[in-house]
C-alpha positions, 0 to 999 in steps of 0.5 A: 508531506507532513506526517508524524509517526505514531510511537512504537512500543519498542524504543528502537529497532532490534539488532537483528533488524538493523543488520538485515537492513544493512544487508538489504541496502547492499543488494541491487534491484536484480539481485537473486534474493526475492523480496519474499525471501528477504522478508522471511530473513528479516522476520516480517511474519504477517501473523507476528503481531495482533492488531491494535484496533479491536473496534468493529469498522474503525480504520487502523491509524498507521501515522498521526491522521493517516489510516488503513482499512478494508472496504466495508470499514471505508463505506462505514466511515461515510455512514451517518451513524459513524460519528454518533455521540459517544463513540469518539471515532477519528474524524475522516475527511479524505478517502482514497479508494484502490479498487478493481472497478470504479463501481466498487468505490464506496458512495457518499450518502446524499447530503454528505458530499461536503464532508468528504473529498475522495480519490479513485484509483483503479488497480487490481491486486495482481503482482503484474499491476503497475503500482509504480505508475500510481504512487506519485498521484496517490502520495500527492493526495495523502500529502495535500490531505495531511497539509490541510489539517482539516481531517484524517486521510483513509486509504483502502482497497478490498481487504486492506492488505495488499493494494492500500497497504502498499500505497501507505508503505510507499507514502511512509518510504517517501516522507520519512526516508525509510527503506521498504522493510523499515516502512513495512515493519512500522505499518504492521505495528498498527495493522498486522494483517498487512501483506503487499503481494509479492509483485508490489514488494518488488516494486517498492524495493525498486521504488526505494532504490529510485529515491521514491520517484520514477521521474528524473529532474527533467520529468522523464521516466527513469531508466530503472523504471523503463526497464522494469515496465518492459520486463513486467510487460513481457511477463504479462504476455507470457502469462497470457500466452500460457493461459491461452495454451492451457485453455486450448489444451487438456490443462487450464492454467488459472489466473493469479488474482489476490483479493 
């Protein structure tokens, strides 16, 4: 993937962030330090900086040619009025939609089919959703789009906060060899509301630890990923059991859903 980092307002990372990254890199995947706790130590507050983009329904450019947005903005990008004369908006050709249901994917207006290349990934914004399983295909789509150099690529989910942000962060980690906190800090310079759910954060930390791939040289799933899947499936079964028991008793246990 040929991605170019956009310039930051700071010439270098702070000493605190560098020190935190050194500490972070010494942690094992099974560390008792949770992803959310680690981010608080680094100072990654989702309200830390204002949004860079003040224009309505225009995606935020995270890396040169790579954009991030919510569902409404993605639909607006496909609108015939998006590139009306005088607006000088970025040309978007490739759109990756990460939504809960296929019917939530924005539709290309009739007659404009040749102007866009779309990809759909169906995944709910739950801490137990398998983000790792979709990262290979997602990163390949972004990389192929960047290499074509014939238009920008937009990644979106419902709000442009968790699912699509997690994919963009993973792509930057893969392409620029950054760890999770470094990639998150860069993305949030250009879209401050970005905040993957806690399950995605843990998976991205694991993604970095596995060298940004779930496969070994023989194409088989790495042991760390297989182990994570087993633990995740056990957690899902436990949650379902708790919900069933709650529905049958006096207390109803609500499902955990992020939108």
